[in-house]
Backbone bond lengths (Angstrom), bond angles and torsions (degrees), N, CA, C in turn:
res aa  C-N    CA-C-N  psi(-1)  N-CA   C-N-CA  omega(-1)  CA-C   N-CA-C  phi
1 X - - - 1.462 - - 1.525 109.72 -
2 X 1.305 115.72 151.98 1.458 121.32 177.78 1.522 108.92 -129.49
3 X 1.335 115.17 55.77 1.464 120.44 -177.28 1.523 112.27 -69.32
4 X 1.324 117.60 -19.99 1.463 121.45 -174.80 1.527 111.86 -111.88
5 X 1.314 116.79 25.20 1.449 121.39 -174.56 1.524 112.22 -53.49
6 X 1.340 116.14 122.43 1.465 125.36 175.12 1.527 114.13 66.25
7 X 1.322 117.90 8.61 1.462 119.13 175.78 1.532 109.66 -80.55
8 X 1.313 114.89 146.39 1.459 121.28 -178.16 1.521 108.10 -95.52
9 X 1.324 115.16 118.38 1.463 120.92 -174.64 1.521 110.39 -120.17
10 X 1.315 115.51 129.84 1.464 122.16 176.55 1.529 107.79 -106.42
11 X 1.320 116.40 126.14 1.466 121.86 -179.99 1.519 108.77 -122.40
12 X 1.323 117.12 119.00 1.467 119.46 174.05 1.528 109.14 -91.76
13 X 1.326 115.18 149.64 1.459 119.24 -173.64 1.510 111.44 67.61
14 X 1.333 116.10 35.59 1.470 121.08 -172.93 1.520 113.47 -80.91
15 X 1.322 117.53 -6.02 1.454 119.57 -173.10 1.512 115.30 -78.01
16 X 1.324 117.69 -15.59 1.462 119.20 -177.39 1.523 110.13 -159.48
17 X 1.333 114.98 171.55 1.464 121.40 171.32 1.514 114.23 58.32
18 X 1.332 115.37 -135.55 1.460 121.67 -177.72 1.528 110.48 -61.64
19 X 1.318 117.39 -39.71 1.464 120.51 -179.06 1.518 112.40 -61.98
20 X 1.314 117.15 -44.86 1.463 120.92 179.12 1.526 110.84 -66.19
21 X 1.312 117.51 -44.46 1.464 120.73 178.40 1.523 110.73 -60.52
22 X 1.337 116.51 -37.26 1.464 120.01 179.89 1.516 111.12 -72.50
23 X 1.323 117.38 -37.06 1.470 119.55 175.60 1.522 110.26 -58.33
24 X 1.319 116.24 -43.58 1.464 120.28 177.79 1.527 110.82 -63.12
25 X 1.318 117.17 -43.99 1.472 120.49 -177.76 1.531 110.74 -67.36
26 X 1.325 116.89 -44.21 1.466 119.92 178.67 1.527 111.04 -59.59
27 X 1.325 116.17 -44.87 1.465 119.68 -179.96 1.519 111.02 -63.29
28 X 1.336 116.36 -39.42 1.467 120.33 178.72 1.520 111.40 -64.64
29 X 1.329 116.45 -26.26 1.468 120.30 179.44 1.525 112.13 -95.18
30 X 1.328 116.72 10.79 1.462 120.23 169.73 1.507 116.46 99.28
31 X 1.341 118.74 2.83 1.459 120.42 -177.14 1.520 111.84 -78.04
32 X 1.314 115.46 154.79 1.454 122.96 167.13 1.526 106.30 -90.76
33 X 1.320 116.36 114.76 1.459 120.72 -168.70 1.524 111.35 -104.24
34 X 1.325 114.81 129.50 1.459 122.10 172.49 1.525 107.00 -104.97
35 X 1.322 116.01 111.44 1.462 122.37 -176.91 1.526 109.10 -91.28
36 X 1.312 115.83 119.11 1.459 121.82 -176.99 1.517 108.70 -113.79
37 X 1.330 116.17 130.68 1.460 119.67 177.69 1.521 108.55 -158.24
38 X 1.323 115.52 154.81 1.466 119.51 175.93 1.523 110.77 -77.66
39 X 1.345 115.99 -22.61 1.463 121.74 178.02 1.526 109.81 -91.10
40 X 1.327 116.37 115.10 1.464 119.91 -179.28 1.518 111.38 -63.54
41 X 1.319 117.38 -41.85 1.465 120.25 -177.93 1.522 111.35 -61.96
42 X 1.335 116.19 -49.92 1.465 120.16 -178.26 1.520 111.42 -66.89
43 X 1.323 116.47 -42.07 1.465 120.16 -178.30 1.513 112.60 -66.66
44 X 1.337 116.77 -42.08 1.465 120.02 178.53 1.524 111.18 -65.53
45 X 1.325 116.10 -38.16 1.464 119.50 178.95 1.517 110.96 -64.26
46 X 1.338 116.36 -41.98 1.463 120.54 178.58 1.521 110.85 -63.47
47 X 1.323 116.42 -47.31 1.472 120.26 -179.31 1.523 110.91 -62.52
48 X 1.332 116.46 -40.65 1.458 119.58 178.82 1.508 112.29 -63.07
49 X 1.323 115.66 -39.27 1.465 119.87 -179.11 1.520 112.44 -65.30
50 X 1.342 117.15 -38.87 1.468 120.09 -174.00 1.528 112.50 -100.27
51 X 1.327 117.11 4.70 1.461 119.66 -179.99 1.507 113.11 68.87
52 X 1.325 116.44 31.56 1.455 120.96 -178.59 1.513 112.60 -110.62
53 X 1.317 115.93 -168.01 1.457 122.91 177.16 1.520 109.36 -101.95
54 X 1.327 115.83 153.45 1.458 121.18 173.31 1.519 109.71 -114.15
55 X 1.331 115.99 135.63 1.458 121.88 172.17 1.521 107.95 -128.78
56 X 1.330 116.14 121.87 1.461 120.09 174.34 1.524 108.32 -78.24
57 X 1.321 116.45 129.72 1.464 118.99 -177.09 1.517 110.34 -155.95
58 X 1.310 115.77 132.05 1.466 122.37 168.20 1.522 106.22 -88.95
59 X 1.316 116.68 104.97 1.463 120.25 -172.11 1.520 113.00 -70.46
60 X 1.329 117.49 -7.56 1.459 119.81 175.06 1.528 112.06 -88.03
61 X 1.337 116.71 1.28 1.464 123.67 179.92 1.529 108.41 -105.02
62 X 1.321 116.68 113.22 1.466 120.70 -173.74 1.518 112.78 -58.70
63 X 1.320 117.73 -46.41 1.465 120.01 -177.66 1.526 111.45 -66.09
64 X 1.322 116.32 -34.52 1.464 119.35 177.31 1.522 110.81 -65.11
65 X 1.321 116.99 -39.43 1.469 120.47 179.47 1.519 110.80 -69.95
66 X 1.326 116.62 -40.46 1.472 119.75 176.57 1.533 109.82 -58.71
67 X 1.322 116.55 -45.87 1.463 120.82 179.75 1.520 111.89 -64.40
68 X 1.328 116.23 -36.28 1.457 120.79 178.37 1.525 111.08 -57.36
69 X 1.320 116.71 -56.10 1.466 119.32 -174.67 1.531 112.18 -73.00
70 X 1.324 117.59 -36.35 1.462 119.23 175.99 1.528 110.31 -64.50
71 X 1.326 116.50 -37.65 1.458 120.52 179.28 1.513 112.50 -67.01
72 X 1.328 116.86 -41.39 1.474 120.63 177.80 1.526 110.00 -62.97
73 X 1.335 116.05 -45.20 1.464 119.79 -179.88 1.523 111.44 -63.48
74 X 1.331 116.29 -36.53 1.468 119.50 179.78 1.524 111.42 -68.92
75 X 1.339 116.55 -40.77 1.470 120.10 -177.57 1.521 112.25 -74.49
76 X 1.321 117.12 -41.19 1.464 121.59 -172.68 1.530 114.03 -104.64
77 X 1.314 116.30 -15.47 1.463 119.30 -179.79 1.508 114.51 87.61
78 X 1.357 117.26 -3.49 1.458 119.56 -177.38 1.527 110.28 -168.81
79 X 1.322 115.11 164.47 1.464 122.60 170.54 1.531 106.18 -133.03
80 X 1.316 116.49 108.11 1.464 120.42 -175.33 1.533 112.93 -92.23
81 X 1.325 116.16 -36.05 1.468 121.21 -174.04 1.522 108.71 -136.50
82 X 1.319 115.89 134.76 1.463 120.90 171.65 1.522 107.77 -126.67
83 X 1.308 115.90 114.58 1.464 121.40 175.01 1.526 106.67 -103.17
84 X 1.331 114.98 99.40 1.458 121.98 -175.09 1.526 108.36 -89.40
85 X 1.310 114.54 91.34 1.460 122.00 -163.47 1.528 114.41 -117.85
86 X 1.326 117.86 -17.20 1.460 120.17 -175.36 1.523 111.27 -61.35
87 X 1.320 115.27 140.81 1.458 119.05 178.57 1.510 111.21 -170.15
88 X 1.326 115.36 166.80 1.461 121.14 179.28 1.527 109.95 -132.55
89 X 1.322 114.70 157.55 1.461 122.13 173.91 1.531 107.49 -144.82
90 X 1.327 117.19 79.09 1.463 120.78 -172.16 1.532 112.59 -77.90
91 X 1.321 117.19 157.52 1.464 120.51 -177.76 1.517 114.28 -66.07
92 X 1.345 118.44 -21.68 1.462 119.29 179.41 1.520 113.03 -84.25
93 X 1.331 117.05 4.98 1.464 122.65 170.60 1.523 107.23 -94.71
94 X 1.310 117.30 110.23 1.459 122.12 -169.24 1.523 108.22 -142.72
95 X 1.292 116.96 -146.82 1.458 121.96 173.77 1.526 110.15 -59.10
96 X 1.321 116.65 149.90 1.462 120.63 177.11 1.524 111.56 -58.88
97 X 1.315 116.81 -24.02 1.464 120.87 -177.51 1.523 113.00 -72.74
98 X 1.324 116.86 -20.88 1.465 120.05 -177.31 1.525 113.63 -122.72
99 X 1.324 118.20 -12.95 1.468 120.93 -178.73 1.526 110.13 -76.25
100 X 1.330 115.50 127.50 1.459 120.48 -178.87 1.520 112.64 -85.77
101 X 1.317 114.74 165.98 1.462 120.82 -178.14 1.522 111.37 -62.85
102 X 1.325 117.37 -37.17 1.465 119.70 -178.96 1.527 110.76 -61.89
103 X 1.328 116.90 -44.74 1.468 120.70 178.45 1.522 110.50 -64.49
104 X 1.327 116.80 -43.91 1.471 121.77 178.51 1.521 110.67 -56.01
105 X 1.321 116.59 -50.97 1.465 119.98 -175.52 1.527 111.67 -69.30
106 X 1.338 117.54 -35.53 1.469 120.89 178.93 1.522 110.86 -64.22
107 X 1.331 117.06 -45.54 1.461 120.88 -179.26 1.525 110.86 -66.04
108 X 1.320 117.45 -44.02 1.468 120.14 179.59 1.527 111.11 -63.15
109 X 1.328 116.76 -37.30 1.467 118.59 -178.61 1.526 111.40 -69.44
110 X 1.318 117.13 -43.12 1.463 119.73 -178.33 1.526 111.23 -74.23
111 X 1.316 117.71 -39.91 1.464 120.28 -172.00 1.523 114.29 -88.71
112 X 1.331 117.55 -29.87 1.468 120.06 -173.95 1.527 111.91 -115.44
113 X 1.321 116.05 -51.24 1.467 118.20 -179.64 1.522 110.93 -61.99
114 X 1.324 117.52 -34.64 1.467 119.95 178.32 1.525 111.45 -62.75
115 X 1.331 116.87 -37.18 1.465 120.64 177.83 1.534 109.73 -67.23
116 X 1.325 116.23 -39.16 1.469 121.08 173.73 1.526 110.25 -56.25
117 X 1.340 116.62 -48.35 1.468 120.37 179.65 1.524 111.34 -63.17
118 X 1.328 116.86 -46.39 1.467 119.96 -176.79 1.528 111.53 -62.91
119 X 1.309 117.17 -41.42 1.470 119.88 177.04 1.529 110.42 -67.37
120 X 1.306 116.25 -43.31 1.468 121.31 -177.82 1.523 112.03 -57.17
121 X 1.344 116.27 -37.40 1.463 119.02 -175.00 1.530 114.08 -102.22
122 X 1.322 118.08 -10.15 1.465 120.68 172.02 1.526 111.20 -86.12
123 X 1.323 116.60 -39.28 1.468 120.54 -173.08 1.529 113.42 -58.24
124 X 1.337 121.07 -43.85 1.473 118.64 -179.35 1.523 113.45 -58.44
125 X 1.324 118.12 -35.74 1.463 120.31 177.03 1.519 110.67 -67.58
126 X 1.307 117.05 -38.35 1.466 120.85 177.83 1.526 111.21 -69.99
127 X 1.318 117.11 -33.98 1.470 119.77 176.02 1.522 111.08 -60.82
128 X 1.317 117.06 -41.16 1.465 120.00 179.60 1.525 111.34 -65.01
129 X 1.324 116.55 -32.14 1.469 121.18 179.08 1.521 111.75 -80.77
130 X 1.333 116.57 -26.34 1.460 121.48 -174.02 1.514 112.64 78.37
131 X 1.349 116.72 18.50 1.455 119.96 -177.55 1.527 109.81 -167.07
132 X 1.322 115.61 147.26 1.457 120.45 174.53 1.508 110.96 172.67
133 X 1.318 115.37 160.90 1.464 121.03 177.26 1.519 109.02 -131.41
134 X 1.334 115.20 126.93 1.460 121.69 176.09 1.519 107.87 -116.85
135 X 1.323 115.48 131.73 1.466 121.19 175.86 1.523 107.05 -122.62
136 X 1.321 116.21 120.28 1.456 121.96 179.63 1.522 109.32 -105.70
137 X 1.316 116.90 130.93 1.455 119.98 179.78 1.520 110.62 -80.97
138 X 1.333 115.17 109.21 1.464 122.18 170.89 1.530 106.16 -98.07
139 X 1.322 117.80 -132.22 1.460 120.79 179.49 1.513 109.36 -174.64
140 X 1.326 115.89 158.58 1.457 119.61 172.89 1.527 111.14 -62.78
141 X 1.342 118.00 -22.08 1.466 119.10 179.10 1.526 112.02 -70.21
142 X 1.337 117.23 -12.96 1.463 120.28 173.31 1.522 111.37 -74.23
143 X 1.332 116.60 -11.20 1.465 121.88 -176.17 1.520 113.23 -111.67
144 X 1.336 116.67 -14.93 1.461 121.94 -175.27 1.521 110.47 -132.95
145 X 1.319 115.57 157.56 1.454 120.24 171.26 1.513 110.32 -99.48
146 X 1.349 116.89 156.95 1.457 120.88 -178.84 1.525 110.10 -140.02
147 X 1.321 115.93 138.10 1.460 120.23 174.24 1.516 111.54 -74.05
148 X 1.342 116.77 -20.94 1.471 121.90 173.98 1.531 107.64 -90.90
149 X 1.313 115.73 70.24 1.459 121.11 -165.95 1.518 113.95 -73.69
150 X 1.335 114.29 142.71 1.469 124.45 162.21 1.525 103.40 -125.98
151 X 1.308 115.98 83.56 1.461 121.37 -162.50 1.522 113.28 -60.54
152 X 1.339 117.41 -41.56 1.459 119.52 -179.01 1.529 111.06 -69.58
153 X 1.319 116.57 -41.86 1.464 120.61 178.83 1.530 110.55 -60.98
154 X 1.328 116.46 -46.20 1.459 120.70 179.84 1.524 110.86 -60.46
155 X 1.323 116.55 -46.72 1.464 120.11 179.53 1.523 111.25 -64.30
156 X 1.332 116.39 -38.96 1.466 120.02 -178.76 1.520 111.37 -63.39
157 X 1.316 117.22 -39.40 1.460 120.17 -178.63 1.526 111.27 -75.71
158 X 1.330 117.22 -31.87 1.461 119.63 172.25 1.514 111.45 -62.11
159 X 1.331 116.39 -38.15 1.451 120.60 176.65 1.515 112.58 -64.90
160 X 1.331 116.82 -41.00 1.462 120.79 176.88 1.527 110.50 -60.71
161 X 1.312 116.26 -42.05 1.460 120.85 -178.44 1.530 111.13 -63.33
162 X 1.329 117.11 -47.68 1.462 120.84 -178.97 1.529 111.43 -66.37
163 X 1.322 116.57 -42.05 1.460 120.80 179.23 1.525 111.03 -62.92
164 X 1.319 116.49 -42.29 1.466 120.95 179.56 1.513 111.22 -61.27
165 X 1.312 116.42 -43.59 1.466 120.49 179.90 1.526 110.72 -59.40
166 X 1.340 115.95 -45.43 1.458 119.61 -179.15 1.526 112.12 -65.41
167 X 1.323 117.11 -45.20 1.457 120.31 179.98 1.523 111.55 -65.40
168 X 1.330 116.65 -38.16 1.458 120.22 178.66 1.513 112.21 -60.24
169 X 1.325 115.46 -38.99 1.470 120.44 177.63 1.531 110.27 -70.45
170 X 1.328 116.24 -45.54 1.456 120.61 -173.98 1.523 112.96 -61.23
171 X 1.348 116.72 -39.33 1.465 119.26 -171.87 1.522 113.87 -107.82
172 X 1.331 116.70 12.03 1.466 120.49 -175.47 1.527 112.77 -59.86
173 X 1.325 117.39 -39.13 1.478 119.85 -175.96 1.521 112.94 -83.57
174 X 1.334 115.89 3.12 1.469 119.81 174.40 1.523 111.40 -102.90
175 X 1.335 116.13 9.90 1.462 119.97 177.24 1.516 114.39 81.78
176 X 1.323 116.94 10.90 1.465 121.14 -178.33 1.531 108.48 -105.62
177 X 1.319 115.27 118.18 1.463 120.86 178.78 1.527 109.17 -98.33
178 X 1.328 115.79 132.46 1.464 120.80 -177.38 1.524 108.02 -132.72
179 X 1.323 115.51 114.25 1.460 121.73 -175.63 1.521 110.87 -127.77
180 X 1.323 115.41 155.91 1.459 121.70 177.40 1.519 109.56 -107.33
181 X 1.306 115.82 129.64 1.457 122.08 174.24 1.527 108.05 -91.53
182 X 1.327 116.56 129.37 1.467 121.42 179.36 1.523 109.09 -118.77
183 X 1.336 117.73 84.84 1.467 119.28 178.82 1.521 111.19 -75.92
184 X 1.324 114.86 150.82 1.443 120.34 164.67 1.518 108.51 -78.26
185 X 1.339 118.13 -169.56 1.473 120.01 179.12 1.519 111.21 -63.91
186 X 1.330 115.50 132.11 1.458 122.36 -173.71 1.529 109.19 -119.33
187 X 1.305 115.84 142.69 1.471 121.50 -179.13 1.524 110.76 -77.35
188 X 1.337 115.29 63.85 1.461 122.06 174.89 1.529 108.64 -95.03
189 X 1.336 117.21 163.19 1.472 118.53 176.81 1.526 112.90 -55.52
190 X 1.349 117.06 -37.86 1.462 120.86 -179.92 1.519 111.27 -62.47
191 X 1.329 116.61 -49.87 1.466 119.32 -177.66 1.521 111.33 -69.88
192 X 1.306 116.82 -38.63 1.461 119.15 179.35 1.534 110.86 -62.77
193 X 1.327 115.90 -36.34 1.462 119.31 178.43 1.522 110.85 -70.26
194 X 1.332 116.20 -36.74 1.462 120.01 -178.16 1.520 112.54 -73.48
195 X 1.329 116.96 -41.76 1.452 120.23 -168.16 1.525 115.25 -121.17
196 X 1.325 117.08 -48.04 1.465 119.55 -164.60 1.529 113.39 -70.74
197 X 1.333 117.76 -25.68 1.464 117.62 179.91 1.528 112.22 -71.88
198 X 1.336 116.31 -14.03 1.461 122.17 173.93 1.528 107.68 -108.02
199 X 1.324 118.75 102.92 1.473 121.06 -175.24 1.522 113.74 -54.37
200 X 1.325 116.72 -36.22 1.464 119.51 -178.82 1.529 111.21 -67.63
201 X 1.329 116.17 -41.93 1.475 119.68 177.84 1.522 111.01 -66.63
202 X 1.330 116.76 -39.20 1.467 120.14 178.44 1.524 110.62 -64.45
203 X 1.333 116.42 -44.84 1.471 120.81 -179.31 1.521 111.16 -63.44
204 X 1.338 116.12 -34.99 1.473 121.38 179.26 1.521 110.77 -58.90
205 X 1.322 116.52 -31.67 1.460 121.31 -179.17 1.532 112.39 -92.43
206 X 1.307 116.27 -42.02 1.467 119.21 -175.20 1.522 112.95 -64.69
207 X 1.319 117.50 -25.82 1.465 120.00 -179.80 1.527 111.07 -62.09
208 X 1.323 117.30 -21.46 1.471 121.39 -178.71 1.527 113.09 -93.22
209 X 1.333 117.06 -2.14 1.465 120.74 -177.76 1.530 108.98 -99.46
210 X 1.326 118.43 112.06 1.467 119.02 -179.49 1.525 113.81 -53.05
211 X 1.324 117.40 -35.86 1.466 119.72 179.91 1.531 112.32 -76.08
212 X 1.327 117.46 -13.72 1.450 120.92 173.44 1.518 116.06 76.05
213 X 1.323 117.11 18.99 1.473 120.44 -179.71 1.512 109.61 -155.37
214 X 1.339 115.92 164.04 1.450 121.24 170.86 1.526 108.80 -77.61
215 X 1.330 116.28 154.45 1.467 120.82 174.77 1.520 110.30 -70.77
216 X 1.313 116.07 154.87 1.458 121.60 168.91 1.534 108.63 -89.98
217 X 1.325 118.32 144.65 1.466 120.02 -179.93 1.531 113.22 -53.89
218 X 1.325 116.30 -33.96 1.475 120.05 -179.18 1.523 111.83 -65.16
219 X 1.326 117.07 -30.26 1.464 120.33 178.27 1.529 111.06 -69.15
220 X 1.316 115.95 -36.18 1.466 119.40 176.87 1.528 110.10 -73.51
221 X 1.325 116.82 -38.06 1.468 120.68 178.58 1.526 110.99 -60.16
222 X 1.321 116.89 -35.94 1.467 120.16 178.17 1.525 110.98 -63.02
223 X 1.333 116.16 -37.70 1.464 120.11 177.93 1.525 110.88 -68.22
224 X 1.331 116.78 -39.35 1.466 120.27 178.31 1.530 110.28 -63.77
225 X 1.315 116.24 -42.68 1.467 119.74 179.38 1.518 111.43 -61.50
226 X 1.314 116.53 -38.81 1.470 120.16 175.77 1.531 110.77 -60.95
227 X 1.334 116.85 -49.36 1.465 120.11 -178.66 1.522 112.13 -63.62
228 X 1.329 116.55 -31.83 1.463 120.68 179.47 1.520 112.39 -73.74
229 X 1.318 116.51 -24.88 1.470 121.53 -171.19 1.527 112.44 -90.53
230 X 1.321 114.90 170.52 1.464 120.61 177.62 1.526 112.23 -71.77
231 X 1.329 117.68 -9.50 1.461 119.60 173.49 1.529 111.35 -63.04
232 X 1.335 115.78 -21.71 1.468 120.79 178.53 1.529 110.89 -106.30
233 X 1.323 116.38 31.49 1.471 121.21 -170.98 1.523 114.44 -64.42
234 X 1.344 118.38 -18.53 1.466 120.04 178.71 1.528 111.00 -108.76
235 X 1.307 116.07 21.87 1.467 121.28 178.71 1.514 110.75 -113.32
236 X 1.319 116.52 121.63 1.452 121.58 169.64 1.520 108.51 -155.53
237 X 1.333 115.38 159.39 1.468 122.11 -178.02 1.527 111.58 57.89
238 X 1.315 115.91 28.42 1.465 121.18 -174.80 1.520 111.29 -107.57
239 X 1.340 114.84 156.29 1.460 121.79 168.40 1.521 106.78 -105.35
240 X 1.322 115.79 116.20 1.459 121.88 -175.98 1.521 107.38 -101.38
241 X 1.324 115.45 106.55 1.459 121.42 -171.15 1.527 110.16 -95.94
242 X 1.337 116.00 124.18 1.462 122.67 177.91 1.527 105.90 -130.10
243 X 1.335 115.83 84.70 1.464 119.08 -165.05 1.531 114.92 -132.48
244 X 1.325 117.89 14.85 1.454 119.76 179.20 1.518 113.37 66.11
245 X 1.326 116.53 16.23 1.464 120.97 176.93 1.525 115.43 95.93
246 X 1.340 117.68 3.80 1.465 120.20 -173.68 1.529 112.04 -57.41
247 X 1.322 117.10 -48.36 1.464 119.10 -174.13 1.526 112.54 -72.98
248 X 1.324 116.44 -10.97 1.469 119.51 177.13 1.518 113.52 -99.47
249 X 1.335 117.04 1.59 1.469 120.00 -168.69 1.522 112.62 -99.38
250 X 1.324 115.21 144.57 1.453 123.08 168.28 1.529 107.75 -114.43
251 X 1.343 116.47 -60.89 1.457 122.17 172.31 1.524 107.19 -118.11
252 X 1.313 117.32 131.61 1.469 121.45 -177.19 1.525 110.36 -97.42
253 X 1.335 116.84 162.97 1.479 119.78 -179.64 1.532 112.16 -63.43
254 X 1.317 115.82 152.43 1.470 120.56 175.74 1.521 109.63 -76.01
C-alpha cells in the first residue's frame, strides 16, 4: 500500500524499536521520512536505510524542537505527519518509595514535555496546510496500574494521553487529527534489556498478556501507519490500544 505517498513524516526516537520499525513502514508506504534521534549513529543508520533525512535533536530542548519542525517545513514545504515517539524508561525509575526527584523530572521532561514541544511546533505548520496527523506514544500503563511500578514512566504516559485528548478536541475542526498510541509491552531493545533477560521478570508480565507474548515493533508500526493515513480520517482525540488484550483481561488463558 502507498497510503502515505509523498507525505512528509517526522519520527522522533527513530533510531531503534518502534521508531525504527515505523520509519521503515512509512517509507514503504511512500512517505518522505525525517528520522530524529539523540543518537547520531542510530539516527543516521535509520535515515540511510529508509532513504530519508536525519536530524539530531534532544526533544527535551524547546529550541531544538522548534528548529526541527521549522527546518523540516523549510526544506520540504510542509509537515504532514508527526510521530512523537521518543521516550526513556531508566532503571532509577521504580517504586515511588525509592524513585528520586531527579529521575522523576528527567522522565517527565523526556516523555511528556517533549510531546508538548513537538505538538506545539508541529501544529502551526499543519494549520497553514489545513491538514495533518499527529500520533503521540503513550502506553497501556496509562490505562492500568501495576505493582511492578515505574512511577515516573506511568505518570508521564498518563500525561501524554490526557494532553493528546485535549489537543485532538481543540484542533479537530482545523483538519488536524491528534491521537495517542497505547502499545502493550513490545520486544524492543529497551524492554528486552529491562525485562526479558530475566526470565522471572518476563514471566511476571507475560502472564497478564492474553496472547502470551510481547508485541513485535512491526505490529505497532502498522498501527501508527493506520493512524497517520486517511484510513483513520474520522479518528481524533482517541487512545488507540494495541496491547495483545491486556487491558481487556481479567484471567488469561493457561
